[in-house]
N, CA, C and O of each residue as an XYZ file, in Angstrom:
616
protein
N    -110.162     46.850     -3.988
C    -110.145     45.642     -3.263
C    -111.240     44.523     -3.857
O    -112.420     44.853     -3.975
N    -110.881     43.466     -4.147
C    -111.903     42.513     -4.714
C    -112.302     42.814     -6.222
O    -113.375     42.440     -6.695
N    -111.408     43.478     -6.888
C    -111.701     43.875     -8.245
C    -112.453     45.044     -8.543
O    -112.631     45.412     -9.704
N    -112.959     45.723     -7.430
C    -113.839     47.035     -7.624
C    -112.725     48.198     -7.718
O    -111.677     48.200     -7.073
N    -113.084     49.065     -8.523
C    -112.244     50.214     -8.676
C    -113.122     51.518     -8.355
O    -114.353     51.562     -8.348
N    -112.273     52.524     -8.103
C    -113.035     53.862     -7.802
C    -112.162     54.972     -8.358
O    -110.932     54.932     -8.364
N    -112.870     55.921     -8.802
C    -112.131     57.163     -9.302
C    -112.460     58.290     -8.330
O    -113.601     58.554     -7.951
N    -111.346     58.932     -7.961
C    -111.477     60.043     -7.134
C    -111.029     61.325     -7.783
O    -110.075     61.325     -8.561
N    -111.720     62.459     -7.469
C    -111.337     63.799     -8.114
C    -111.003     64.678     -6.881
O    -111.723     64.765     -5.886
N    -109.779     65.343     -7.073
C    -109.436     66.289     -6.070
C    -109.413     67.700     -6.666
O    -108.870     67.964     -7.739
N    -110.048     68.588     -5.883
C    -110.088     69.849     -6.254
C    -109.430     70.737     -5.161
O    -109.744     70.561     -3.984
N    -108.510     71.702     -5.521
C    -107.787     72.496     -4.555
C    -108.064     74.052     -4.974
O    -108.098     74.397     -6.155
N    -108.244     74.891     -3.959
C    -108.194     76.295     -4.274
C    -107.111     76.996     -3.484
O    -106.683     76.518     -2.434
N    -106.679     78.113     -3.988
C    -105.634     78.989     -3.372
C    -106.229     80.149     -2.867
O    -106.902     80.807     -3.660
N    -106.122     80.537     -1.712
C    -106.706     81.657     -1.040
C    -105.727     82.949     -1.305
O    -106.172     84.097     -1.296
N    -104.491     82.669     -1.517
C    -103.600     83.817     -1.610
C    -103.818     84.521     -2.896
O    -104.097     83.874     -3.905
N    -103.707     85.785     -2.915
C    -103.836     86.633     -4.150
C    -102.406     87.178     -4.569
O    -102.215     87.644     -5.693
N    -101.463     87.100     -3.655
C    -100.091     87.531     -3.927
C     -99.075     86.424     -3.561
O     -99.354     85.606     -2.685
N     -98.031     86.395     -4.149
C     -96.879     85.503     -3.803
C     -95.557     86.193     -3.854
O     -95.431     87.159     -4.607
N     -94.581     85.791     -3.134
C     -93.281     86.323     -3.202
C     -92.205     85.513     -3.727
O     -92.121     84.337     -3.371
N     -91.429     85.983     -4.481
C     -90.231     85.228     -5.073
C     -88.972     86.029     -4.947
O     -89.037     87.203     -4.583
N     -87.784     85.433     -5.242
C     -86.546     86.175     -5.272
C     -85.964     85.815     -6.661
O     -86.021     84.688     -7.154
N     -85.405     86.886     -7.227
C     -84.770     86.846     -8.630
C     -83.479     87.489     -8.608
O     -83.198     88.418     -7.852
N     -82.597     86.903     -9.569
C     -81.313     87.369     -9.729
C     -81.067     87.270    -11.295
O     -81.563     86.371    -11.974
N     -80.273     88.254    -11.798
C     -79.918     88.213    -13.180
C     -78.381     88.171    -13.073
O     -77.782     89.148    -12.622
N     -77.693     87.005    -13.499
C     -76.365     86.670    -13.322
C     -75.662     86.849    -14.692
O     -76.116     86.333    -15.713
N     -74.558     87.587    -14.671
C     -73.868     87.866    -15.881
C     -72.343     87.588    -15.868
O     -71.537     88.000    -16.702
N     -72.095     86.862    -14.838
C     -70.564     86.575    -14.551
C     -69.901     85.929    -15.804
O     -68.751     86.275    -16.075
N     -70.470     85.113    -16.503
C     -70.013     84.389    -17.729
C     -69.564     85.352    -18.712
O     -68.463     85.178    -19.234
N     -70.251     86.307    -19.017
C     -70.035     87.354    -19.996
C     -68.766     88.221    -19.414
O     -67.820     88.590    -20.109
N     -68.903     88.445    -18.184
C     -67.857     89.093    -17.618
C     -66.418     88.464    -17.754
O     -65.400     89.141    -17.906
N     -66.454     87.088    -17.681
C     -65.327     86.304    -17.718
C     -64.857     86.120    -19.175
O     -63.699     85.829    -19.472
N     -65.830     86.311    -20.034
C     -65.514     86.077    -21.545
C     -64.596     87.030    -22.115
O     -63.871     86.680    -23.046
N     -64.552     88.258    -21.627
C     -63.505     89.179    -22.130
C     -63.771     90.573    -21.654
O     -64.913     90.887    -21.322
N     -62.798     91.412    -21.603
C     -62.891     92.756    -20.974
C     -63.926     93.666    -21.732
O     -64.562     94.545    -21.152
N     -64.051     93.380    -23.119
C     -65.033     94.175    -23.642
C     -66.530     93.956    -23.282
O     -67.426     94.736    -23.606
N     -66.690     92.890    -22.625
C     -68.018     92.650    -22.223
C     -68.361     92.840    -20.724
O     -69.484     92.615    -20.274
N     -67.246     93.297    -19.938
C     -67.471     93.525    -18.486
C     -68.366     94.728    -18.144
O     -69.067     94.685    -17.134
N     -68.364     95.820    -18.969
C     -69.201     96.900    -18.664
C     -70.702     96.521    -18.884
O     -71.553     96.938    -18.098
N     -71.025     95.745    -19.933
C     -72.383     95.263    -20.206
C     -72.757     94.312    -19.069
O     -73.871     94.453    -18.565
N     -71.963     93.386    -18.629
C     -72.093     92.539    -17.586
C     -72.499     93.176    -16.276
O     -73.447     92.794    -15.589
N     -71.645     94.245    -15.979
C     -71.882     95.035    -14.784
C     -73.296     95.772    -14.801
O     -74.070     95.771    -13.843
N     -73.522     96.397    -16.017
C     -74.796     97.189    -16.072
C     -76.049     96.366    -15.943
O     -77.054     96.870    -15.442
N     -76.033     95.024    -16.405
C     -77.239     94.231    -16.439
C     -77.446     93.378    -15.223
O     -78.583     93.079    -14.858
N     -76.344     92.969    -14.574
C     -76.520     92.071    -13.395
C     -77.435     92.622    -12.336
O     -77.466     93.830    -12.102
N     -78.167     91.768    -11.707
C     -79.147     92.264    -10.702
C     -79.246     91.185     -9.654
O     -79.426     90.021    -10.011
N     -79.141     91.497     -8.413
C     -78.498     92.651     -8.003
C     -76.897     92.565     -7.970
O     -76.165     93.547     -7.855
N     -76.505     91.347     -8.079
C     -75.040     90.973     -8.158
C     -74.812     89.746     -8.784
O     -75.795     89.072     -9.093
N     -73.607     89.308     -9.040
C     -73.389     87.905     -9.522
C     -73.264     86.858     -8.404
O     -73.153     85.655     -8.638
N     -73.287     87.378     -7.211
C     -73.432     86.343     -6.014
C     -74.714     85.640     -5.955
O     -75.767     86.244     -5.753
N     -74.642     84.307     -6.136
C     -76.025     83.669     -6.145
C     -76.675     83.558     -4.802
O     -77.736     82.953     -4.648
N     -76.038     84.139     -3.850
C     -76.789     84.403     -2.529
C     -77.704     85.663     -2.460
O     -78.528     85.820     -1.560
N     -77.508     86.514     -3.432
C     -78.174     87.835     -3.394
C     -79.271     87.823     -4.488
O     -79.083     87.398     -5.628
N     -80.408     88.319     -4.035
C     -81.495     88.445     -4.860
C     -82.337     89.661     -4.657
O     -82.213     90.298     -3.611
N     -83.168     90.024     -5.562
C     -84.219     91.039     -5.317
C     -85.509     90.218     -4.923
O     -85.768     89.129     -5.437
N     -86.251     90.794     -4.025
C     -87.547     90.276     -3.601
C     -88.712     90.815     -4.407
O     -88.830     92.040     -4.441
N     -89.523     90.124     -5.012
C     -90.634     90.558     -5.762
C     -92.014     89.914     -5.285
O     -92.119     88.720     -5.002
N     -92.994     90.773     -5.232
C     -94.307     90.471     -4.873
C     -95.106     90.404     -6.130
O     -95.186     91.407     -6.839
N     -95.704     89.289     -6.457
C     -96.448     89.177     -7.678
C     -97.856     88.623     -7.399
O     -98.115     88.023     -6.356
N     -98.774     88.852     -8.396
C    -100.027     88.244     -8.352
C    -100.026     86.737     -8.549
O     -99.300     86.192     -9.381
N    -100.920     86.042     -7.703
C    -101.007     84.628     -7.867
C    -101.203     84.233     -9.252
O    -101.870     85.007     -9.938
N    -100.735     83.145     -9.811
C    -100.716     82.827    -11.196
C     -99.656     83.312    -12.000
O     -99.604     82.999    -13.189
N     -98.678     84.153    -11.399
C     -97.587     84.684    -12.131
C     -96.605     83.622    -12.613
O     -96.575     82.519    -12.069
N     -95.790     83.947    -13.642
C     -94.869     83.033    -14.139
C     -93.472     83.608    -13.999
O     -93.299     84.774    -13.645
N     -92.392     82.709    -14.306
C     -91.107     83.208    -14.222
C     -90.906     84.466    -15.148
O     -90.215     85.411    -14.768
N     -91.524     84.447    -16.363
C     -91.424     85.568    -17.190
C     -91.944     86.829    -16.624
O     -91.341     87.891    -16.777
N     -93.170     86.718    -15.904
C     -93.789     87.941    -15.275
C     -92.776     88.435    -14.266
O     -92.538     89.640    -14.185
N     -92.148     87.514    -13.466
C     -91.154     87.947    -12.526
C     -89.976     88.698    -13.140
O     -89.561     89.711    -12.578
N     -89.403     88.241    -14.292
C     -88.474     88.873    -14.958
C     -88.820     90.280    -15.504
O     -88.102     91.264    -15.329
N     -89.931     90.278    -16.149
C     -90.495     91.523    -16.619
C     -90.580     92.639    -15.561
O     -90.169     93.778    -15.778
N     -91.095     92.274    -14.492
C     -91.274     93.091    -13.265
C     -89.869     93.620    -12.760
O     -89.644     94.810    -12.542
N     -88.977     92.624    -12.604
C     -87.645     93.051    -11.995
C     -86.952     93.977    -13.064
O     -86.386     95.006    -12.693
N     -86.990     93.652    -14.249
C     -86.358     94.407    -15.312
C     -86.917     95.929    -15.377
O     -86.201     96.927    -15.452
N     -88.280     95.913    -15.335
C     -88.923     97.253    -15.297
C     -88.480     98.136    -14.106
O     -88.283     99.345    -14.228
N     -88.343     97.491    -13.005
C     -87.923     98.249    -11.724
C     -86.503     98.832    -11.840
O     -86.204     99.906    -11.318
N     -85.652     98.091    -12.537
C     -84.328     98.388    -12.661
C     -83.835     98.956    -14.054
O     -82.635     99.052    -14.311
N     -84.731     99.288    -14.846
C     -84.422     99.911    -16.167
C     -83.706     99.030    -17.103
O     -82.913     99.519    -17.907
N     -83.952     97.644    -17.049
C     -83.300     96.819    -17.944
C     -84.373     96.579    -19.060
O     -85.539     96.359    -18.730
N     -84.008     96.618    -20.337
C     -84.792     96.416    -21.489
C     -84.707     95.050    -21.882
O     -83.596     94.525    -21.960
N     -85.788     94.380    -22.150
C     -85.907     92.887    -22.551
C     -86.336     92.868    -24.035
O     -87.229     93.617    -24.433
N     -85.727     92.053    -24.805
C     -86.143     91.732    -26.083
C     -86.572     90.332    -26.177
O     -85.790     89.427    -25.886
N     -87.866     90.087    -26.599
C     -88.481     88.757    -26.630
C     -89.313     88.331    -25.618
O     -89.878     87.249    -25.775
N     -89.529     89.046    -24.479
C     -90.375     88.508    -23.503
C     -91.891     88.300    -23.942
O     -92.579     87.451    -23.377
N     -92.366     89.058    -24.914
C     -93.695     88.884    -25.441
C     -93.769     87.643    -26.145
O     -94.883     87.124    -26.219
N     -92.660     86.988    -26.751
C     -92.691     85.787    -27.388
C     -92.107     84.596    -26.530
O     -91.853     83.512    -27.055
N     -91.919     84.825    -25.289
C     -91.396     83.856    -24.346
C     -90.040     83.301    -24.697
O     -89.762     82.106    -24.598
N     -89.208     84.244    -25.117
C     -87.749     83.883    -25.438
C     -86.979     85.153    -25.219
O     -87.183     86.130    -25.938
N     -86.174     85.166    -24.329
C     -85.354     86.423    -24.128
C     -84.105     86.349    -24.990
O     -83.165     85.593    -24.748
N     -84.165     87.163    -25.981
C     -82.957     87.085    -27.002
C     -81.930     88.100    -26.466
O     -80.741     87.855    -26.672
N     -82.267     89.184    -25.817
C     -81.252     90.024    -25.139
C     -81.821     90.897    -24.075
O     -83.029     91.122    -23.990
N     -80.936     91.378    -23.274
C     -81.188     92.290    -22.174
C     -80.213     93.344    -22.326
O     -79.053     93.066    -22.632
N     -80.644     94.689    -22.109
C     -79.879     95.792    -22.419
C     -80.208     96.849    -21.292
O     -81.334     96.983    -20.811
N     -79.037     97.624    -20.904
C     -79.199     98.777    -19.924
C     -78.090     99.770    -20.266
O     -76.925     99.438    -20.488
N     -78.564    101.028    -20.289
C     -77.612    102.075    -20.502
C     -76.724    101.931    -21.779
O     -75.531    102.237    -21.768
N     -77.349    101.464    -22.844
C     -76.642    101.250    -24.129
C     -75.768    100.006    -24.214
O     -75.149     99.746    -25.246
N     -75.718     99.258    -23.156
C     -75.078     97.862    -23.118
C     -75.990     96.827    -23.310
O     -77.124     96.874    -22.835
N     -75.524     95.787    -24.053
C     -76.349     94.718    -24.361
C     -75.653     93.256    -24.215
O     -74.514     93.029    -24.623
N     -76.429     92.359    -23.624
C     -75.901     91.032    -23.695
C     -77.103     90.170    -24.253
O     -78.200     90.121    -23.697
N     -76.787     89.521    -25.372
C     -77.916     88.720    -25.967
C     -77.271     87.476    -26.603
O     -76.104     87.103    -26.488
N     -78.306     86.894    -27.319
C     -77.914     85.685    -28.155
C     -76.739     86.008    -29.149
O     -76.761     86.885    -30.012
N     -75.723     85.154    -28.874
C     -74.594     85.281    -29.786
C     -73.595     86.429    -29.532
O     -72.616     86.633    -30.249
N     -73.938     87.185    -28.414
C     -72.989     88.408    -28.111
C     -71.595     87.852    -27.750
O     -70.596     88.470    -28.116
N     -71.496     86.723    -27.055
C     -70.325     86.093    -26.573
C     -70.034     84.714    -27.260
O     -69.589     83.762    -26.620
N     -70.308     84.664    -28.579
C     -70.118     83.477    -29.338
C     -71.454     82.777    -29.788
O     -72.571     83.200    -29.491
N     -71.207     81.685    -30.520
C     -72.384     81.020    -31.143
C     -73.282     80.262    -30.184
O     -74.414     79.932    -30.536
N     -72.808     79.979    -28.990
C     -73.419     79.229    -27.909
C     -73.865     80.030    -26.757
O     -74.180     79.487    -25.698
N     -73.909     81.503    -26.959
C     -74.294     82.212    -25.785
C     -75.744     82.755    -25.867
O     -76.381     82.825    -26.918
N     -76.177     83.112    -24.709
C     -77.622     83.559    -24.669
C     -78.213     83.456    -23.115
O     -77.481     83.211    -22.156
N     -79.461     83.652    -23.025
C     -80.071     83.723    -21.724
C     -80.724     82.361    -21.393
O     -81.401     81.768    -22.232
N     -80.508     81.884    -20.160
C     -81.225     80.692    -19.541
C     -81.685     81.064    -18.207
O     -81.185     81.973    -17.544
N     -82.724     80.275    -17.816
C     -83.184     80.534    -16.366
C     -83.167     79.194    -15.618
O     -83.457     78.151    -16.203
N     -82.821     79.229    -14.300
C     -82.985     78.142    -13.515
C     -83.901     78.472    -12.281
O     -84.094     79.652    -11.990
N     -84.466     77.463    -11.554
C     -85.313     77.783    -10.556
C     -84.957     76.965     -9.318
O     -84.680     75.772     -9.442
N     -84.956     77.530     -8.200
C     -84.801     76.904     -6.922
C     -86.161     76.822     -6.138
O     -86.543     77.789     -5.479
N     -86.827     75.756     -6.206
C     -88.114     75.721     -5.534
C     -87.966     75.763     -3.988
O     -86.920     75.338     -3.497
N     -88.883     76.219     -3.249
C     -88.972     76.379     -1.840
C     -88.444     75.036     -1.299
O     -89.137     74.056     -1.574
N     -87.331     74.836     -0.576
C     -86.940     73.572     -0.089
C     -86.355     72.561     -0.991
O     -86.145     71.418     -0.585
N     -86.064     72.953     -2.280
C     -85.524     72.030     -3.191
C     -84.200     72.427     -3.693
O     -83.537     73.285     -3.110
N     -83.745     71.758     -4.886
C     -82.528     72.059     -5.487
C     -82.761     72.753     -6.833
O     -83.793     72.657     -7.497
N     -81.683     73.457     -7.148
C     -81.699     74.251     -8.496
C     -81.872     73.324     -9.616
O     -81.290     72.240     -9.622
N     -82.682     73.717    -10.606
C     -82.824     72.815    -11.777
C     -83.280     73.857    -12.986
O     -83.755     74.979    -12.809
N     -83.029     73.236    -14.212
C     -83.258     73.908    -15.458
C     -84.574     73.488    -16.051
O     -84.615     72.370    -16.566
N     -85.651     74.232    -16.046
C     -86.925     73.807    -16.525
C     -86.736     73.659    -18.055
O     -85.952     74.395    -18.655
N     -87.402     72.777    -18.634
C     -87.257     72.460    -20.049
C     -88.396     72.998    -20.895
O     -88.780     72.408    -21.904
N     -88.899     74.073    -20.482
C     -90.019     74.811    -21.111
C     -89.847     76.346    -20.869
O     -89.109     76.768    -19.979
N     -90.518     77.115    -21.653
C     -90.402     78.522    -21.631
C     -90.814     79.210    -20.258
O     -91.640     78.688    -19.509
N     -90.236     80.317    -20.002
C     -90.430     80.969    -18.758
C     -91.945     81.444    -18.552
O     -92.397     81.631    -17.422
N     -92.681     81.623    -19.686
C     -94.062     82.036    -19.479
C     -94.965     80.839    -19.210
O     -96.148     81.009    -18.916
N     -94.419     79.632    -19.310
C     -95.117     78.380    -18.920
C     -94.861     77.873    -17.634
O     -95.506     76.912    -17.216
N     -93.902     78.470    -16.898
C     -93.461     78.057    -15.643
C     -94.192     78.927    -14.495
O     -93.824     80.057    -14.174
N     -95.233     78.264    -13.948
C     -95.949     79.033    -12.980
C     -95.505     78.996    -11.600
O     -95.290     77.886    -11.113
N     -95.337     80.017    -10.907
C     -94.830     80.176     -9.641
C     -95.803     79.894     -8.526
O     -96.994     80.197     -8.599
N     -95.204     79.256     -7.417
C     -96.038     78.958     -6.230
C     -95.762     79.878     -5.116
O     -96.578     79.990     -4.201
N     -94.599     80.579     -5.137
C     -94.194     81.473     -4.061
C     -93.018     80.665     -3.331
O     -93.021     79.448     -3.144
N     -92.014     81.561     -2.952
C     -90.914     81.107     -2.250
C     -89.701     80.749     -3.230
O     -88.566     80.605     -2.775
N     -89.948     80.629     -4.424
C     -88.842     80.150     -5.387
C     -87.718     81.181     -5.543
O     -87.989     82.368     -5.358
N     -86.479     80.810     -5.868
C     -85.430     81.667     -6.272
C     -85.285     81.420     -7.662
O     -85.229     80.273     -8.106
N     -85.214     82.566     -8.464
C     -85.111     82.394     -9.885
C     -83.791     82.984    -10.275
O     -83.446     84.067     -9.803
N     -82.987     82.278    -11.170
C     -81.774     82.810    -11.582
C     -81.825     82.929    -13.134
O     -81.896     81.916    -13.830
N     -81.787     84.211    -13.677
C     -81.516     84.375    -15.059
C     -80.097     84.465    -15.305
O     -79.424     85.331    -14.746
N     -79.562     83.570    -16.162
C     -78.073     83.503    -16.307
C     -77.734     83.554    -17.763
O     -78.330     82.961    -18.663
N     -76.629     84.394    -17.879
C     -76.074     84.542    -19.199
C     -75.103     83.454    -19.353
O     -74.213     83.322    -18.514
N     -75.211     82.601    -20.440
C     -74.277     81.479    -20.646
C     -73.508     81.780    -21.891
O     -74.122     82.303    -22.821
N     -72.278     81.520    -22.015
C     -71.418     81.579    -23.109
C     -71.096     80.197    -23.815
O     -70.414     80.096    -24.835
N     -71.725     79.072    -23.080
C     -71.359     77.924    -23.606
C     -72.645     76.979    -23.455
O     -72.562     75.912    -22.848
N     -73.794     77.409    -24.017
C     -75.001     76.789    -23.939
C     -75.358     76.009    -22.709
O     -75.795     74.863    -22.800
N     -75.168     76.642    -21.503
C     -75.465     76.001    -20.213
C     -74.382     75.384    -19.610
O     -74.484     75.280    -18.387
N     -73.271     74.899    -20.167
C     -72.281     74.180    -19.548
C     -71.439     75.001    -18.429
O     -70.871     74.468    -17.476
N     -71.457     76.313    -18.694
C     -70.752     77.249    -17.797
C     -71.571     77.716    -16.625
O     -71.073     78.489    -15.806
N     -72.905     77.247    -16.498
C     -73.794     77.479    -15.396
C     -74.221     76.121    -14.806
O     -75.189     76.014    -14.054
N     -73.439     75.083    -15.191
C     -73.746     73.815    -14.580
C     -74.871     72.932    -15.245
O     -75.249     71.881    -14.727
N     -75.358     73.405    -16.372
C     -76.412     72.660    -17.073
C     -76.212     72.540    -18.588
O     -77.006     72.963    -19.429
N     -75.057     71.913    -18.832
C     -74.704     71.703    -20.271
C     -75.498     70.710    -20.878
O     -76.053     69.864    -20.177
N     -75.627     70.720    -22.229
C     -76.268     69.797    -23.084
C     -75.390     68.949    -23.912
O     -75.878     68.121    -24.681
């Protein structure tokens, strides 16, 4: 007011040491791609392809979407390729694999997030850079058409 300016600094702390999220691995698009991929899709999906079903995970504060996937995969015997490089090139279980290019040149893994009280969106950065706050629903989805078949085409 009157030409004067002020700078304010806000600092926040988080008391929680744990957070809870829900995660699902959706493979319906590979299932629909052809019968030869149905067994792989059934082996890898977690807990089902119904987007109302999730597994609940408790993670340390400061965890990322990638941390959530690594934990869920480890609990269910799903092998991940690329997690250490922040890019999931394939998931496998019981000798069955769904990965980049398994179902064509535009297939691979993408994740979406539904924030607490928000709408599902496709983050435009790697899963190891998306820090969780708690209450999110995370969908790792196998796409056969670079996101168009999960509602997020480019």
